[in-house]
All heavy atoms as a GROMACS GRO file, in nm:
protein
  622
    1MET      N    1  10.384  13.392   5.245
    1MET     CA    2  10.521  13.359   5.272
    1MET      C    3  10.541  13.354   5.424
    1MET      O    4  10.504  13.446   5.495
    1MET     CB    5  10.612  13.463   5.208
    1MET     CG    6  10.756  13.437   5.224
    1MET     SD    7  10.839  13.567   5.132
    1MET     CE    8  10.989  13.492   5.102
    2ALA      N    9  10.597  13.247   5.474
    2ALA     CA   10  10.618  13.228   5.617
    2ALA      C   11  10.743  13.302   5.662
    2ALA      O   12  10.842  13.307   5.590
    2ALA     CB   13  10.631  13.081   5.650
    3ALA      N   14  10.736  13.357   5.783
    3ALA     CA   15  10.851  13.428   5.838
    3ALA      C   16  10.951  13.326   5.891
    3ALA      O   17  10.914  13.227   5.953
    3ALA     CB   18  10.806  13.522   5.948
    4ARG      N   19  11.074  13.351   5.863
    4ARG     CA   20  11.180  13.263   5.913
    4ARG      C   21  11.239  13.320   6.040
    4ARG      O   22  11.261  13.440   6.051
    4ARG     CB   23  11.292  13.250   5.810
    4ARG     CG   24  11.257  13.168   5.693
    4ARG     CD   25  11.379  13.151   5.609
    4ARG     NE   26  11.357  13.048   5.510
    4ARG     CZ   27  11.450  13.001   5.432
    4ARG    NH1   28  11.572  13.050   5.440
    4ARG    NH2   29  11.424  12.908   5.346
    5SER      N   30  11.265  13.232   6.135
    5SER     CA   31  11.330  13.277   6.257
    5SER      C   32  11.481  13.270   6.237
    5SER      O   33  11.531  13.197   6.153
    5SER     CB   34  11.289  13.191   6.375
    5SER     OG   35  11.330  13.058   6.354
    6ALA      N   36  11.551  13.346   6.313
    6ALA     CA   37  11.697  13.347   6.305
    6ALA      C   38  11.749  13.211   6.352
    6ALA      O   39  11.689  13.147   6.438
    6ALA     CB   40  11.753  13.458   6.393
    7PRO      N   41  11.858  13.167   6.294
    7PRO     CA   42  11.914  13.038   6.338
    7PRO      C   43  11.952  13.043   6.486
    7PRO      O   44  11.996  13.147   6.535
    7PRO     CB   45  12.036  13.018   6.250
    7PRO     CG   46  12.061  13.146   6.178
    7PRO     CD   47  11.938  13.230   6.190
    8ALA      N   48  11.932  12.933   6.551
    8ALA     CA   49  11.964  12.925   6.694
    8ALA      C   50  12.115  12.934   6.714
    8ALA      O   51  12.194  12.899   6.628
    8ALA     CB   52  11.911  12.795   6.752
    9ALA      N   53  12.152  12.983   6.830
    9ALA     CA   54  12.294  12.990   6.863
    9ALA      C   55  12.349  12.849   6.872
    9ALA      O   56  12.277  12.755   6.909
    9ALA     CB   57  12.311  13.062   6.996
   10PRO      N   58  12.475  12.831   6.838
   10PRO     CA   59  12.532  12.696   6.845
   10PRO      C   60  12.523  12.640   6.987
   10PRO      O   61  12.548  12.711   7.083
   10PRO     CB   62  12.676  12.712   6.802
   10PRO     CG   63  12.699  12.857   6.783
   10PRO     CD   64  12.570  12.930   6.798
   11HIS      N   65  12.489  12.516   6.995
   11HIS     CA   66  12.474  12.449   7.124
   11HIS      C   67  12.612  12.413   7.178
   11HIS      O   68  12.689  12.348   7.110
   11HIS     CB   69  12.390  12.323   7.107
   11HIS     CG   70  12.375  12.243   7.232
   11HIS    ND1   71  12.297  12.284   7.336
   11HIS    CD2   72  12.430  12.125   7.270
   11HIS    CE1   73  12.303  12.194   7.433
   11HIS    NE2   74  12.383  12.098   7.395
   12PRO      N   75  12.644  12.455   7.302
   12PRO     CA   76  12.774  12.415   7.358
   12PRO      C   77  12.775  12.265   7.386
   12PRO      O   78  12.676  12.208   7.430
   12PRO     CB   79  12.786  12.496   7.486
   12PRO     CG   80  12.648  12.542   7.518
   12PRO     CD   81  12.570  12.541   7.391
   13TYR      N   82  12.886  12.204   7.358
   13TYR     CA   83  12.900  12.060   7.377
   13TYR      C   84  12.934  12.028   7.522
   13TYR      O   85  13.002  12.105   7.589
   13TYR     CB   86  13.008  12.003   7.285
   13TYR     CG   87  12.965  11.999   7.141
   13TYR    CD1   88  12.981  12.108   7.058
   13TYR    CD2   89  12.906  11.885   7.088
   13TYR    CE1   90  12.940  12.106   6.925
   13TYR    CE2   91  12.865  11.880   6.957
   13TYR     CZ   92  12.882  11.991   6.876
   13TYR     OH   93  12.841  11.987   6.745
   14SER      N   94  12.887  11.912   7.568
   14SER     CA   95  12.915  11.864   7.702
   14SER      C   96  12.982  11.728   7.692
   14SER      O   97  12.962  11.655   7.596
   14SER     CB   98  12.786  11.846   7.783
   14SER     OG   99  12.721  11.969   7.798
   15ILE      N  100  13.062  11.696   7.793
   15ILE     CA  101  13.124  11.564   7.799
   15ILE      C  102  13.097  11.505   7.936
   15ILE      O  103  13.081  11.577   8.035
   15ILE     CB  104  13.276  11.570   7.773
   15ILE    CG1  105  13.348  11.661   7.873
   15ILE    CG2  106  13.305  11.612   7.630
   15ILE    CD1  107  13.498  11.658   7.863
   16ARG      N  108  13.091  11.373   7.942
   16ARG     CA  109  13.077  11.299   8.069
   16ARG      C  110  13.190  11.199   8.076
   16ARG      O  111  13.226  11.136   7.977
   16ARG     CB  112  12.945  11.226   8.074
   16ARG     CG  113  12.828  11.316   8.093
   16ARG     CD  114  12.702  11.237   8.116
   16ARG     NE  115  12.588  11.328   8.115
   16ARG     CZ  116  12.465  11.290   8.089
   16ARG    NH1  117  12.439  11.165   8.063
   16ARG    NH2  118  12.369  11.379   8.090
   17PHE      N  119  13.246  11.183   8.196
   17PHE     CA  120  13.357  11.092   8.215
   17PHE      C  121  13.365  11.052   8.361
   17PHE      O  122  13.302  11.114   8.446
   17PHE     CB  123  13.488  11.158   8.171
   17PHE     CG  124  13.518  11.286   8.245
   17PHE    CD1  125  13.599  11.286   8.357
   17PHE    CD2  126  13.464  11.407   8.203
   17PHE    CE1  127  13.626  11.403   8.426
   17PHE    CE2  128  13.490  11.525   8.272
   17PHE     CZ  129  13.571  11.523   8.383
   18ARG      N  130  13.440  10.950   8.390
   18ARG     CA  131  13.467  10.909   8.528
   18ARG      C  132  13.603  10.964   8.567
   18ARG      O  133  13.701  10.943   8.498
   18ARG     CB  134  13.464  10.758   8.541
   18ARG     CG  135  13.327  10.702   8.513
   18ARG     CD  136  13.293  10.588   8.606
   18ARG     NE  137  13.156  10.544   8.580
   18ARG     CZ  138  13.053  10.577   8.655
   18ARG    NH1  139  13.071  10.651   8.762
   18ARG    NH2  140  12.932  10.536   8.625
   19ASP      N  141  13.607  11.033   8.680
   19ASP     CA  142  13.732  11.091   8.726
   19ASP      C  143  13.818  10.986   8.796
   19ASP      O  144  13.783  10.868   8.801
   19ASP     CB  145  13.706  11.212   8.815
   19ASP     CG  146  13.633  11.177   8.944
   19ASP    OD1  147  13.617  11.059   8.976
   19ASP    OD2  148  13.590  11.272   9.014
   20ALA      N  149  13.931  11.029   8.850
   20ALA     CA  150  14.024  10.937   8.917
   20ALA      C  151  13.962  10.869   9.038
   20ALA      O  152  14.004  10.762   9.079
   20ALA     CB  153  14.151  11.012   8.958
   21LEU      N  154  13.860  10.932   9.096
   21LEU     CA  155  13.792  10.873   9.211
   21LEU      C  156  13.682  10.777   9.170
   21LEU      O  157  13.618  10.714   9.254
   21LEU     CB  158  13.732  10.984   9.298
   21LEU     CG  159  13.830  11.086   9.354
   21LEU    CD1  160  13.757  11.195   9.429
   21LEU    CD2  161  13.934  11.020   9.442
   22GLY      N  162  13.657  10.766   9.039
   22GLY     CA  163  13.553  10.677   8.990
   22GLY      C  164  13.415  10.741   8.987
   22GLY      O  165  13.316  10.674   8.958
   23LYS      N  166  13.408  10.870   9.014
   23LYS     CA  167  13.279  10.940   9.013
   23LYS      C  168  13.252  10.998   8.875
   23LYS      O  169  13.344  11.045   8.808
   23LYS     CB  170  13.278  11.052   9.116
   23LYS     CG  171  13.286  11.002   9.258
   23LYS     CD  172  13.272  11.114   9.357
   23LYS     CE  173  13.276  11.058   9.499
   23LYS     NZ  174  13.255  11.163   9.597
   24GLN      N  175  13.126  10.994   8.833
   24GLN     CA  176  13.091  11.048   8.703
   24GLN      C  177  13.088  11.200   8.711
   24GLN      O  178  13.030  11.258   8.802
   24GLN     CB  179  12.956  10.995   8.656
   24GLN     CG  180  12.924  11.038   8.516
   24GLN     CD  181  12.806  10.963   8.457
   24GLN    OE1  182  12.773  10.855   8.501
   24GLN    NE2  183  12.744  11.021   8.358
   25ARG      N  184  13.152  11.264   8.617
   25ARG     CA  185  13.159  11.410   8.610
   25ARG      C  186  13.106  11.456   8.475
   25ARG      O  187  13.105  11.381   8.379
   25ARG     CB  188  13.305  11.457   8.624
   25ARG     CG  189  13.370  11.417   8.752
   25ARG     CD  190  13.322  11.500   8.866
   25ARG     NE  191  13.395  11.464   8.986
   25ARG     CZ  192  13.349  11.482   9.106
   25ARG    NH1  193  13.232  11.536   9.124
   25ARG    NH2  194  13.418  11.447   9.210
   26GLU      N  195  13.067  11.581   8.470
   26GLU     CA  196  13.022  11.640   8.346
   26GLU      C  197  13.083  11.779   8.333
   26GLU      O  198  13.086  11.855   8.430
   26GLU     CB  199  12.871  11.650   8.341
   26GLU     CG  200  12.819  11.703   8.210
   26GLU     CD  201  12.668  11.693   8.195
   26GLU    OE1  202  12.606  11.610   8.263
   26GLU    OE2  203  12.614  11.771   8.116
   27GLU      N  204  13.137  11.808   8.216
   27GLU     CA  205  13.188  11.941   8.185
   27GLU      C  206  13.114  11.988   8.061
   27GLU      O  207  13.088  11.911   7.970
   27GLU     CB  208  13.338  11.937   8.155
   27GLU     CG  209  13.424  11.906   8.274
   27GLU     CD  210  13.574  11.906   8.241
   27GLU    OE1  211  13.612  11.932   8.125
   27GLU    OE2  212  13.652  11.878   8.332
   28SER      N  213  13.082  12.115   8.056
   28SER     CA  214  13.011  12.168   7.940
   28SER      C  215  13.073  12.299   7.897
   28SER      O  216  13.163  12.352   7.962
   28SER     CB  217  12.863  12.187   7.973
   28SER     OG  218  12.849  12.280   8.077
   29GLY      N  219  13.023  12.350   7.786
   29GLY     CA  220  13.068  12.478   7.738
   29GLY      C  221  13.169  12.471   7.626
   29GLY      O  222  13.228  12.572   7.590
   30TYR      N  223  13.191  12.354   7.569
   30TYR     CA  224  13.284  12.342   7.458
   30TYR      C  225  13.215  12.388   7.331
   30TYR      O  226  13.106  12.346   7.298
   30TYR     CB  227  13.334  12.197   7.444
   30TYR     CG  228  13.410  12.153   7.566
   30TYR    CD1  229  13.350  12.076   7.664
   30TYR    CD2  230  13.541  12.192   7.586
   30TYR    CE1  231  13.419  12.038   7.778
   30TYR    CE2  232  13.612  12.155   7.699
   30TYR     CZ  233  13.549  12.078   7.795
   30TYR     OH  234  13.617  12.043   7.908
   31GLY      N  235  13.280  12.479   7.259
   31GLY     CA  236  13.220  12.541   7.142
   31GLY      C  237  13.202  12.448   7.024
   31GLY      O  238  13.108  12.463   6.947
   32THR      N  239  13.294  12.353   7.009
   32THR     CA  240  13.285  12.261   6.897
   32THR      C  241  13.300  12.118   6.946
   32THR      O  242  13.353  12.093   7.056
   32THR     CB  243  13.396  12.287   6.792
   32THR    OG1  244  13.523  12.260   6.851
   32THR    CG2  245  13.393  12.430   6.742
   33GLN      N  246  13.259  12.027   6.862
   33GLN     CA  247  13.273  11.886   6.896
   33GLN      C  248  13.421  11.849   6.906
   33GLN      O  249  13.460  11.770   6.991
   33GLN     CB  250  13.204  11.801   6.790
   33GLN     CG  251  13.200  11.654   6.824
   33GLN     CD  252  13.119  11.572   6.723
   33GLN    OE1  253  13.086  11.620   6.616
   33GLN    NE2  254  13.088  11.450   6.759
   34ASP      N  255  13.503  11.907   6.821
   34ASP     CA  256  13.647  11.880   6.826
   34ASP      C  257  13.708  11.923   6.958
   34ASP      O  258  13.795  11.854   7.013
   34ASP     CB  259  13.719  11.949   6.710
   34ASP     CG  260  13.690  11.884   6.575
   34ASP    OD1  261  13.647  11.766   6.573
   34ASP    OD2  262  13.710  11.951   6.472
   35ASP      N  263  13.664  12.038   7.012
   35ASP     CA  264  13.714  12.083   7.143
   35ASP      C  265  13.676  11.983   7.253
   35ASP      O  266  13.758  11.952   7.340
   35ASP     CB  267  13.656  12.220   7.179
   35ASP     CG  268  13.710  12.332   7.092
   35ASP    OD1  269  13.816  12.313   7.028
   35ASP    OD2  270  13.645  12.439   7.089
   36ALA      N  271  13.553  11.932   7.248
   36ALA     CA  272  13.507  11.836   7.348
   36ALA      C  273  13.586  11.705   7.337
   36ALA      O  274  13.628  11.648   7.438
   36ALA     CB  275  13.358  11.809   7.330
   37ILE      N  276  13.610  11.660   7.214
   37ILE     CA  277  13.686  11.536   7.194
   37ILE      C  278  13.830  11.554   7.241
   37ILE      O  279  13.887  11.464   7.303
   37ILE     CB  280  13.681  11.494   7.045
   37ILE    CG1  281  13.539  11.446   7.011
   37ILE    CG2  282  13.783  11.384   7.015
   37ILE    CD1  283  13.516  11.422   6.863
   38GLU      N  284  13.888  11.670   7.216
   38GLU     CA  285  14.025  11.698   7.260
   38GLU      C  286  14.035  11.691   7.412
   38GLU      O  287  14.129  11.635   7.467
   38GLU     CB  288  14.069  11.835   7.209
   38GLU     CG  289  14.213  11.868   7.241
   38GLU     CD  290  14.254  12.002   7.182
   38GLU    OE1  291  14.207  12.035   7.072
   38GLU    OE2  292  14.333  12.072   7.248
   39ARG      N  293  13.936  11.747   7.482
   39ARG     CA  294  13.936  11.743   7.628
   39ARG      C  295  13.922  11.600   7.679
   39ARG      O  296  13.991  11.560   7.773
   39ARG     CB  297  13.824  11.832   7.683
   39ARG     CG  298  13.810  11.827   7.834
   39ARG     CD  299  13.929  11.883   7.906
   39ARG     NE  300  13.901  11.886   8.049
   39ARG     CZ  301  13.992  11.866   8.143
   39ARG    NH1  302  14.118  11.847   8.110
   39ARG    NH2  303  13.958  11.867   8.269
   40LEU      N  304  13.833  11.522   7.617
   40LEU     CA  305  13.819  11.382   7.657
   40LEU      C  306  13.949  11.305   7.636
   40LEU      O  307  13.988  11.222   7.719
   40LEU     CB  308  13.706  11.315   7.578
   40LEU     CG  309  13.567  11.331   7.634
   40LEU    CD1  310  13.464  11.270   7.539
   40LEU    CD2  311  13.554  11.268   7.771
   41THR      N  312  14.017  11.333   7.525
   41THR     CA  313  14.145  11.268   7.497
   41THR      C  314  14.247  11.304   7.603
   41THR      O  315  14.323  11.219   7.651
   41THR     CB  316  14.194  11.309   7.358
   41THR    OG1  317  14.094  11.276   7.262
   41THR    CG2  318  14.323  11.238   7.322
   42GLN      N  319  14.248  11.432   7.643
   42GLN     CA  320  14.340  11.478   7.748
   42GLN      C  321  14.311  11.407   7.881
   42GLN      O  322  14.403  11.361   7.949
   42GLN     CB  323  14.328  11.629   7.764
   42GLN     CG  324  14.413  11.687   7.873
   42GLN     CD  325  14.382  11.834   7.898
   42GLN    OE1  326  14.283  11.887   7.850
   42GLN    NE2  327  14.467  11.900   7.974
   43LEU      N  328  14.184  11.398   7.918
   43LEU     CA  329  14.146  11.331   8.042
   43LEU      C  330  14.186  11.184   8.040
   43LEU      O  331  14.236  11.131   8.140
   43LEU     CB  332  13.996  11.344   8.066
   43LEU     CG  333  13.946  11.484   8.102
   43LEU    CD1  334  13.794  11.490   8.090
   43LEU    CD2  335  13.990  11.520   8.242
   44HIS      N  336  14.165  11.120   7.926
   44HIS     CA  337  14.200  10.978   7.914
   44HIS      C  338  14.351  10.959   7.929
   44HIS      O  339  14.396  10.867   7.998
   44HIS     CB  340  14.153  10.924   7.779
   44HIS     CG  341  14.182  10.780   7.758
   44HIS    ND1  342  14.115  10.681   7.825
   44HIS    CD2  343  14.272  10.717   7.678
   44HIS    CE1  344  14.163  10.564   7.788
   44HIS    NE2  345  14.258  10.583   7.699
   45ALA      N  346  14.430  11.046   7.868
   45ALA     CA  347  14.576  11.037   7.878
   45ALA      C  348  14.623  11.057   8.022
   45ALA      O  349  14.711  10.986   8.071
   45ALA     CB  350  14.641  11.140   7.786
   46GLU      N  351  14.562  11.154   8.092
   46GLU     CA  352  14.598  11.177   8.232
   46GLU      C  353  14.565  11.055   8.317
   46GLU      O  354  14.642  11.018   8.406
   46GLU     CB  355  14.522  11.298   8.286
   46GLU     CG  356  14.571  11.430   8.233
   46GLU     CD  357  14.484  11.547   8.278
   46GLU    OE1  358  14.394  11.528   8.362
   46GLU    OE2  359  14.507  11.658   8.227
   47LYS      N  360  14.451  10.995   8.290
   47LYS     CA  361  14.409  10.879   8.368
   47LYS      C  362  14.505  10.762   8.346
   47LYS      O  363  14.539  10.688   8.438
   47LYS     CB  364  14.266  10.840   8.326
   47LYS     CG  365  14.195  10.753   8.424
   47LYS     CD  366  14.048  10.739   8.380
   47LYS     CE  367  13.968  10.658   8.476
   47LYS     NZ  368  13.830  10.643   8.434
   48LYS      N  369  14.551  10.745   8.222
   48LYS     CA  370  14.641  10.634   8.190
   48LYS      C  371  14.781  10.655   8.247
   48LYS      O  372  14.852  10.558   8.274
   48LYS     CB  373  14.651  10.616   8.038
   48LYS     CG  374  14.525  10.559   7.977
   48LYS     CD  375  14.503  10.418   8.026
   48LYS     CE  376  14.377  10.358   7.969
   48LYS     NZ  377  14.346  10.230   8.027
   49THR      N  378  14.824  10.780   8.266
   49THR     CA  379  14.959  10.806   8.315
   49THR      C  380  14.965  10.820   8.467
   49THR      O  381  15.074  10.831   8.523
   49THR     CB  382  15.019  10.932   8.250
   49THR    OG1  383  14.935  11.044   8.279
   49THR    CG2  384  15.034  10.916   8.100
   50THR      N  385  14.851  10.820   8.535
   50THR     CA  386  14.849  10.830   8.680
   50THR      C  387  14.892  10.695   8.739
   50THR      O  388  14.843  10.590   8.700
   50THR     CB  389  14.709  10.865   8.732
   50THR    OG1  390  14.669  10.988   8.674
   50THR    CG2  391  14.706  10.876   8.882
   51ALA      N  392  14.986  10.700   8.831
   51ALA     CA  393  15.034  10.577   8.895
   51ALA      C  394  14.919  10.508   8.967
   51ALA      O  395  14.836  10.575   9.030
   51ALA     CB  396  15.145  10.610   8.993
   52PRO      N  397  14.912  10.375   8.960
   52PRO     CA  398  14.802  10.304   9.027
   52PRO      C  399  14.794  10.334   9.177
   52PRO      O  400  14.686  10.345   9.232
   52PRO     CB  401  14.835  10.157   9.002
   52PRO     CG  402  14.917  10.156   8.878
   52PRO     CD  403  14.996  10.286   8.881
   53SER      N  404  14.909  10.349   9.242
   53SER     CA  405  14.906  10.378   9.386
   53SER      C  406  14.848  10.516   9.414
   53SER      O  407  14.774  10.535   9.510
   53SER     CB  408  15.047  10.368   9.444
   53SER     OG  409  15.133  10.462   9.381
   54LEU      N  410  14.878  10.612   9.328
   54LEU     CA  411  14.822  10.747   9.344
   54LEU      C  412  14.672  10.745   9.320
   54LEU      O  413  14.596  10.809   9.393
   54LEU     CB  414  14.891  10.845   9.250
   54LEU     CG  415  14.847  10.990   9.257
   54LEU    CD1  416  14.868  11.046   9.398
   54LEU    CD2  417  14.921  11.073   9.156
   55ALA      N  418  14.629  10.673   9.218
   55ALA     CA  419  14.486  10.663   9.188
   55ALA      C  420  14.412  10.599   9.305
   55ALA      O  421  14.303  10.643   9.343
   55ALA     CB  422  14.464  10.584   9.060
   56ALA      N  423  14.471  10.496   9.364
   56ALA     CA  424  14.409  10.429   9.479
   56ALA      C  425  14.401  10.524   9.598
   56ALA      O  426  14.299  10.528   9.668
   56ALA     CB  427  14.488  10.304   9.516
   57ALA      N  428  14.506  10.603   9.620
   57ALA     CA  429  14.506  10.698   9.731
   57ALA      C  430  14.397  10.804   9.709
   57ALA      O  431  14.328  10.842   9.804
   57ALA     CB  432  14.643  10.765   9.743
   58ARG      N  433  14.382  10.850   9.586
   58ARG     CA  434  14.277  10.949   9.557
   58ARG      C  435  14.139  10.890   9.579
   58ARG      O  436  14.050  10.957   9.631
   58ARG     CB  437  14.290  10.998   9.413
   58ARG     CG  438  14.408  11.089   9.392
   58ARG     CD  439  14.416  11.134   9.248
   58ARG     NE  440  14.529  11.222   9.228
   58ARG     CZ  441  14.574  11.257   9.109
   58ARG    NH1  442  14.515  11.212   9.000
   58ARG    NH2  443  14.677  11.336   9.099
   59ARG      N  444  14.119  10.765   9.539
   59ARG     CA  445  13.989  10.701   9.560
   59ARG      C  446  13.960  10.688   9.708
   59ARG      O  447  13.849  10.713   9.754
   59ARG     CB  448  13.987  10.562   9.495
   59ARG     CG  449  13.944  10.564   9.350
   59ARG     CD  450  13.915  10.425   9.299
   59ARG     NE  451  14.029  10.335   9.306
   59ARG     CZ  452  14.127  10.330   9.216
   59ARG    NH1  453  14.126  10.410   9.113
   59ARG    NH2  454  14.227  10.246   9.230
   60GLU      N  455  14.062  10.650   9.786
   60GLU     CA  456  14.044  10.636   9.931
   60GLU      C  457  14.009  10.770   9.995
   60GLU      O  458  13.918  10.778  10.077
   60GLU     CB  459  14.174  10.581   9.992
   60GLU     CG  460  14.163  10.553  10.140
   60GLU     CD  461  14.292  10.496  10.196
   60GLU    OE1  462  14.353  10.410  10.131
   60GLU    OE2  463  14.330  10.540  10.306
   61LEU      N  464  14.078  10.876   9.955
   61LEU     CA  465  14.047  11.009  10.009
   61LEU      C  466  13.907  11.053   9.972
   61LEU      O  467  13.839  11.118  10.051
   61LEU     CB  468  14.147  11.112   9.956
   61LEU     CG  469  14.280  11.120  10.028
   61LEU    CD1  470  14.372  11.218   9.956
   61LEU    CD2  471  14.263  11.160  10.172
   62GLY      N  472  13.864  11.017   9.852
   62GLY     CA  473  13.730  11.056   9.807
   62GLY      C  474  13.619  10.990   9.886
   62GLY      O  475  13.506  11.038   9.888
   63GLN      N  476  13.649  10.879   9.952
   63GLN     CA  477  13.548  10.807  10.029
   63GLN      C  478  13.534  10.859  10.172
   63GLN      O  479  13.439  10.827  10.241
   63GLN     CB  480  13.581  10.657  10.033
   63GLN     CG  481  13.588  10.592   9.896
   63GLN     CD  482  13.459  10.603   9.819
   63GLN    OE1  483  13.351  10.583   9.874
   63GLN    NE2  484  13.467  10.638   9.692
   64LEU      N  485  13.633  10.939  10.218
   64LEU     CA  486  13.631  10.988  10.356
   64LEU      C  487  13.530  11.102  10.374
   64LEU      O  488  13.508  11.181  10.283
   64LEU     CB  489  13.769  11.042  10.394
   64LEU     CG  490  13.884  10.943  10.399
   64LEU    CD1  491  14.014  11.017  10.433
   64LEU    CD2  492  13.859  10.833  10.499
   65THR      N  493  13.474  11.108  10.492
   65THR     CA  494  13.393  11.224  10.528
   65THR      C  495  13.489  11.335  10.570
   65THR      O  496  13.607  11.311  10.595
   65THR     CB  497  13.297  11.194  10.644
   65THR    OG1  498  13.375  11.167  10.761
   65THR    CG2  499  13.206  11.076  10.612
   66VAL      N  500  13.440  11.455  10.580
   66VAL     CA  501  13.523  11.568  10.621
   66VAL      C  502  13.577  11.542  10.762
   66VAL      O  503  13.694  11.567  10.791
   66VAL     CB  504  13.443  11.700  10.616
   66VAL    CG1  505  13.525  11.814  10.674
   66VAL    CG2  506  13.402  11.730  10.474
   67GLU      N  507  13.494  11.489  10.848
   67GLU     CA  508  13.537  11.461  10.985
   67GLU      C  509  13.651  11.359  10.988
   67GLU      O  510  13.750  11.378  11.058
   67GLU     CB  511  13.419  11.409  11.067
   67GLU     CG  512  13.454  11.381  11.212
   67GLU     CD  513  13.335  11.330  11.292
   67GLU    OE1  514  13.224  11.317  11.236
   67GLU    OE2  515  13.355  11.303  11.412
   68GLU      N  516  13.639  11.252  10.910
   68GLU     CA  517  13.744  11.150  10.906
   68GLU      C  518  13.874  11.207  10.851
   68GLU      O  519  13.983  11.179  10.903
   68GLU     CB  520  13.699  11.031  10.819
   68GLU     CG  521  13.585  10.952  10.879
   68GLU     CD  522  13.523  10.854  10.780
   68GLU    OE1  523  13.531  10.878  10.658
   68GLU    OE2  524  13.466  10.755  10.828
   69TYR      N  525  13.862  11.289  10.746
   69TYR     CA  526  13.982  11.350  10.688
   69TYR      C  527  14.048  11.444  10.789
   69TYR      O  528  14.170  11.444  10.804
   69TYR     CB  529  13.947  11.426  10.560
   69TYR     CG  530  14.068  11.497  10.503
   69TYR    CD1  531  14.164  11.426  10.433
   69TYR    CD2  532  14.086  11.634  10.521
   69TYR    CE1  533  14.276  11.490  10.381
   69TYR    CE2  534  14.197  11.698  10.470
   69TYR     CZ  535  14.292  11.626  10.400
   69TYR     OH  536  14.403  11.689  10.351
   70ALA      N  537  13.968  11.522  10.860
   70ALA     CA  538  14.022  11.616  10.958
   70ALA      C  539  14.097  11.543  11.069
   70ALA      O  540  14.201  11.590  11.115
   70ALA     CB  541  13.910  11.701  11.017
   71LYS      N  542  14.046  11.428  11.110
   71LYS     CA  543  14.113  11.349  11.214
   71LYS      C  544  14.249  11.300  11.166
   71LYS      O  545  14.344  11.291  11.244
   71LYS     CB  546  14.027  11.230  11.256
   71LYS     CG  547  13.910  11.269  11.343
   71LYS     CD  548  13.827  11.148  11.379
   71LYS     CE  549  13.704  11.188  11.460
   71LYS     NZ  550  13.618  11.073  11.489
   72GLN      N  551  14.262  11.268  11.038
   72GLN     CA  552  14.391  11.225  10.983
   72GLN      C  553  14.484  11.344  10.959
   72GLN      O  554  14.604  11.334  10.978
   72GLN     CB  555  14.370  11.151  10.850
   72GLN     CG  556  14.306  11.018  10.863
   72GLN     CD  557  14.290  10.951  10.728
   72GLN    OE1  558  14.337  11.000  10.626
   72GLN    NE2  559  14.222  10.838  10.728
   73TRP      N  560  14.426  11.456  10.917
   73TRP     CA  561  14.505  11.573  10.880
   73TRP      C  562  14.563  11.644  11.000
   73TRP      O  563  14.678  11.685  10.999
   73TRP     CB  564  14.414  11.669  10.802
   73TRP     CG  565  14.478  11.799  10.767
   73TRP    CD1  566  14.562  11.823  10.663
   73TRP    CD2  567  14.461  11.923  10.836
   73TRP    NE1  568  14.599  11.954  10.662
   73TRP    CE2  569  14.538  12.019  10.769
   73TRP    CE3  570  14.388  11.961  10.948
   73TRP    CZ2  571  14.546  12.151  10.809
   73TRP    CZ3  572  14.396  12.093  10.988
   73TRP    CH2  573  14.472  12.186  10.920
   74ARG      N  574  14.484  11.656  11.106
   74ARG     CA  575  14.524  11.734  11.224
   74ARG      C  576  14.656  11.688  11.285
   74ARG      O  577  14.743  11.772  11.312
   74ARG     CB  578  14.411  11.731  11.326
   74ARG     CG  579  14.435  11.817  11.446
   74ARG     CD  580  14.424  11.963  11.409
   74ARG     NE  581  14.442  12.043  11.528
   74ARG     CZ  582  14.516  12.151  11.534
   74ARG    NH1  583  14.574  12.197  11.426
   74ARG    NH2  584  14.529  12.217  11.646
   75PRO      N  585  14.680  11.559  11.306
   75PRO     CA  586  14.807  11.518  11.369
   75PRO      C  587  14.930  11.551  11.281
   75PRO      O  588  15.040  11.564  11.334
   75PRO     CB  589  14.792  11.368  11.384
   75PRO     CG  590  14.646  11.343  11.384
   75PRO     CD  591  14.588  11.448  11.296
   76ARG      N  592  14.911  11.564  11.150
   76ARG     CA  593  15.025  11.594  11.063
   76ARG      C  594  15.065  11.740  11.068
   76ARG      O  595  15.172  11.777  11.020
   76ARG     CB  596  14.990  11.556  10.918
   76ARG     CG  597  14.971  11.408  10.899
   76ARG     CD  598  14.959  11.373  10.752
   76ARG     NE  599  14.858  11.452  10.684
   76ARG     CZ  600  14.745  11.405  10.633
   76ARG    NH1  601  14.717  11.277  10.644
   76ARG    NH2  602  14.661  11.485  10.571
   77GLN      N  603  14.981  11.825  11.128
   77GLN     CA  604  15.011  11.969  11.136
   77GLN      C  605  15.093  11.998  11.261
   77GLN      O  606  15.080  11.932  11.362
   77GLN     CB  607  14.881  12.050  11.138
   77GLN     CG  608  14.790  12.021  11.020
   77GLN     CD  609  14.862  12.037  10.887
   77GLN    OE1  610  14.922  12.141  10.860
   77GLN    NE2  611  14.859  11.934  10.805
   78ARG      N  612  15.175  12.096  11.253
   78ARG     CA  613  15.258  12.132  11.369
   78ARG      C  614  15.181  12.214  11.468
   78ARG      O  615  15.097  12.287  11.444
   78ARG     CB  616  15.379  12.212  11.323
   78ARG     CG  617  15.473  12.126  11.247
   78ARG     CD  618  15.594  12.205  11.211
   78ARG     NE  619  15.685  12.115  11.141
   78ARG     CZ  620  15.812  12.136  11.130
   78ARG    NH1  621  15.867  12.242  11.181
   78ARG    NH2  622  15.887  12.051  11.066
   0.00000   0.00000   0.00000
C-alpha cells in the first residue's frame, strides 16, 4: 500500500492587469478565484470611471524621471 501525502495547501490566485499608466501590474494572494475576479472587476470599473484627462495626466507623470518631476514640483512649493 502506497503512502499518501497530505493535500497541498490551496494555491493563492494572482491577477495581471494594466494600470492607469498603461504598465502591466500583478497582484497575488487571493484565496479564491472569485476573490481574484472581484478585484479585477473593481479595477476595470475604476479604469472606466476615471476621467480621460486625469488618466492622461497620470500617464504623463509616470513617464517623468524623478529629476524632471522634482523640477516641476519645486516651484509649486512655498
